[in-house]
N, C-alpha and C positions, 0 to 999 in steps of 0.2 A: 538328503532329507529335505522335504518341502518346508515352506515357511510355517505351515501348521501341520502338526502331527494328526494323521487320520486315524480315528478310533472307531472300533466296532464293539458291540456288546452282544454276547451270547447269553440269552436268557432274558425274556421280557417280563420278569416278575417284579415283586416289590423291591428287592435289593438292587436290581439293575436300574430301576427307575428312580428310586430315592437315595440310594447309596453311591451310585457310580455316575449316572448321567449328569446330575447337576454340576459335579466337579469338573467334568470335561467341558460342559457348556459354558461355565464361568471362566475357564482358563483361556487366556489370550493366545496360547500356542497350540490349542487342540480344537478339533471339530469332530463331532460324531456323525459318521457318514453311513453307518450300516447297523441294522439290528437283526439278530437271528433268533428264532424260536421254532421248535417243532410244531407249535400251534400257529398256523399262518394267520388266523383271525386275531390272535393276541399280538403277534408281531406287527400286523397291519395297524391295529388300534394304537399301539405304542408309537409306531412311526408317524401316523397321522397327528397324534397329540403333540409330538415333539419335533415335527418337521424334519424327519429323517428320510432321506431319499431312497435308500436301498433296503429291501426286505429279503431275508433269506430264511429257509427252513432247514438248510444243511450248512453246518459250520465249515465243512471242507470246501464247499462251493464259495462261501463268503471269503475264505482265506485265499482262494485261488483267483478271485476276480475283483475284489473290492480295493486292492492296493492299500492295505492297512499298515500302519506303523505300530498300533497298540490294539490289544484285545482285552476286554474285561470278561472274565469267566464267571458267570452268575447262574450256574446250573446246579442240579442236585450233586451232592458230595461225590457220589460214585463216578460222576462224569468229569470231575475236575482234572484228573490226570490225563485222560485221552484228549480232551479239548485243549488243555494248556500245552501238551507236548506237540500236538498238531500245529498249533500256532507258533511255538518256538522253532520247530523244524522248518516252518515257512519263513523264518527270519523276522517274526513279529514279537515285540515286547509284550509281556503278559502281567496283568493285574488279576490275581485269582482270589476268589472269595475264600473265606475260611470254612472248614479246615483245609489245609493244603491237600490232603488226600485221606482216604480211609485207611490205607495200609502204608507202613513205612517204606516198603519196596517201591510203591508208586511215588511217594514223596521224593525218595532218592533219585528215581528215574527222571522226575521233573527237574530237580536241581542239576543233574548231569546234562539234560537236554539244553538247559539255559546256558551252561558253560560251553557246551559243544557249539551252540549257535552264536555265541557272543551276544546274547540278548539279555535284557533285564527281566527278572522274574521277582515279583513281590506278592505278599499276601495281605488281605484286607483286614488286618488287625487294627481297626480304626481307633480303638480306645487308647492306643499309644499317643494319639494326636490330640486328645483332650487337653485343654490348657493346664488342668491340674496334674495330669500325668506328665506332661512336658516339664512342669515346674519341679515335680518330685524327682524326676530322673536327673535333672540338672543339679539339684541339691544333693542327691545320692552320689553322683559322680564327683561332687566337690567334697565329699566326706562327711556330710551332715549326719548321716545315719551310722557311719562306720560300717563294719561288716555286718550284713543282715544274717542273723542266725535262725530266724523263724519268721514265717509269713503265713497268714491265713487268707483264703479266698472264699467268699460266700456270695454266690449268685443264685438267688432263690426267687421263684415266682410262686405266688399263692394259687393262681389260676391263669395259665398261659401256655397250654399245649398249642403249638403253632399249626393248627389245621388238622383235625382228626381225619385220618384216611388220606392225607396228603403224602408227598414223598418224605416229609420230615418224620413220619411215624412208621416208615417202611425201612427195615434194617438193611435190605439189599441196596437201597438207594442212598440212605443217610449214613449208614455205618454205625449208628447208635442214636441216642436221644439227647437228653439235656446236657450231658457231658460234652459231646462232640459239637453240639450246637452252641450252647451258651458258655459252658465251662472253659472252652478253649480261649475265650477272650480274657478271662481272669488269669488263667494259667500263663498265657503269653505275657500279659502285663507284669505279673509277678516275676517271671524269669528275666524280663528286660530290666526291671528295676534292680534285680539282684546280680546282674552281669552275666546271666546264662551259665550258672554252674552246671557241671555234668551230673546227671542222676546216677545213683547206684542201685536203688531198689524202690519198689512201689507196692503198697497194699491198697486194694480198692474193693468197694462193694457197690452194687447197683440194686435199685428197686423199681418195680413197675406196679404201682398200687392204684393209680388214678385212671390212666389211659384205658386199660382193659375194661374198666367199669364206666367208661364214657364220662368221667368226672374231670374237673380241671379244664373244662372247655371254654370258660368265660373269657371276656376281655380279648386279648390278642388271638387266642386259639378258638374263637367262637365258631369258625366255619367247619361244617361237616361235609366232606366231599363225597360225591356219588361213587358208585362202583364198590370195589373191595375196600371195606373200611378197616384197614389193617393197622394194628398197633403191636409191634413186636420189638420195641426199644424201651429203654429205661426212662422213667420220669423223675428219678433222683439218683445221683451218684455222689459218692464220697471217697476220698483217697488221702493217703499220707505218702509223700514223696521225700526220700532221703537223697542227699547230694554228697559228692566227694569231699567238699569242704566242711562237712558236718551240719550244714543247714538243712532245714526241713520246711516243706510247704504242706499245709493241710488245705484240701480243696473240697468244696461241696457245691453242687449245682442241681437245680431242680426246675421243672416246668410247672409242677403243681404240688401242693401240700398244705396241711393245716398249720400255717405259720405266716408271720408277716413277711412280705417280700423284702429282698435286700439286694444290694449291689456293692458289697463292701470288701475292701482289702486292707489288711493291717500288716505293717512291717516292724519287726523288732530288731533293732540294731544295737551294736555295742556302744555307740555314741548318741543315739537318738532313735526316735520312732516316728511312724507316720500312719495316718488312716485316710484312705480314699473311699468316699461314699458316693458312688455313681448314681444312687437313687435320687439325689438332689439335682434339680435342673439349674440351680443357681451355682455358677462356677465357684463363687467365693465360699460356698458351703461344702464343696466337695473334698477339700483337703485340709487336714489338721496335722501339725507337726508337734512332736513332744521331745523336750529336753529337760532332764532332771524333773522338777515338779511343775514345769510350766507348759502350757499348751499355746502354740502360736497359730492363729487362724491364717488362712490363705490370703486374706486382704493385705497382710503386712509384707507379702512377697512382691518385690518390685517387678514391673514389666510383664505382669500377667494379664492377658487380654480378657475382657469381659464380653461374653457372647450370649446371645439370647437362647440358642439351642445347641448345647454341646454335641448332641448326636449328629445333627446336620453339619456342624462346624468340623467335627473330626473326620467325617467322610470326605468333605471337600479338601481338607488338609492332606489326607492320605493320597488323593489324586494329584494334588500340587507337588507333594514330595516325589511321587513316582515320575511325573512328567519332568521335573527338574533333574532327577537322576539320569534320565535319558538324555536330556539336553547337555548336561555337564559331564556325562559319562562317569558317574560315580555310583556307589552302591545305594540302593534305596534304604530307608530306615529299617524296614523289615526285610531281612535277607532270606534266601531259600534255605540256608543251613538252619536258621532259627525256626523256620516252618517245619523242617524235618524233625527237629528236637521236640516240638510240641506233639507231632504225630507219634513219635516214639513213646512219649509218656502216656498219651491217651490210649494207644494200643496196649501198653503194659497194664494200665488200669483195668481195661476191659478183660484182659487175660486173667488178671488176679481175681476179678469179680467172678469170672466163670469157673475158675479152678479152686477158689477158696484158699489160694496160696500166695505168698510173697513172690513177686517177680523181680529178678535181679538183672541188671544190664551188663554184667560181666560174663554172661553165659556164652 
């Protein structure tokens, strides 16, 4: 292994530029040496802007000639598995954007490829790295909440369809809409805090009320792409997930709806409770703890870093953890098996929504 780990990014879009690249550039043990995108003009603009020497339009060619140690997979969801497995088979460590894959079989194949190659594979569930999330996990592990028997996840946008007619609104490329895009973040965070209990059943529903009418396009999702302006995914999903230990998670995620936006998780434990409100940009307002009749604000928790932008901070920290896991040869914070579990639950929610029936995991 060279003094610096050589990183390449597949996908020259928003998340590659703002979610992955800065973390590698700021880390003393990594350098980004290659960018790949099927759109050569976009790849070239990305490379010129960030002084990246090598440009590719074929990830296979990049893997065979760029001598990489790490690849960040920042492409549409349907391509996560083939790109990640090609990198792992080439002996390259992989940071894959969420979701891990569209189908459980693909996620399991990715995990198997990482084990077979002896390479690290992690998923970009960056919300685990927010200071408030780290603090809550530490306190939960210390027993502050006791056993969590109920959790709610609410990730709602009033108007935020991420590009009408883009790959996000194409089921073949995305696998779904608001649930697989935004909902997976809250689901992963809840599972992590609760210690990853095994699910036993899921009931889910989905709605597509705004996208087909070209509503909900303001703010983040203001762009309307040329060509086939396809919208065949959900803009709202809701589910109830039951676990072997008796715990329950209720989950709702939307891109658009006549409601106030939210980014809130609540945890109900036998010894205490907690609320995480990711809509706040001030770290000290993100987390509240509840014991008996008292609420404890996050300011009173020692050793909590105060950061200007939790979004950028958490993305940088996810890269830091991944690089450290490679250098120290340990598991990254987000393991492949945890990514498989999220994919299992999401697939079951979609199946339940389609069939109108409860889906059990003991089939």
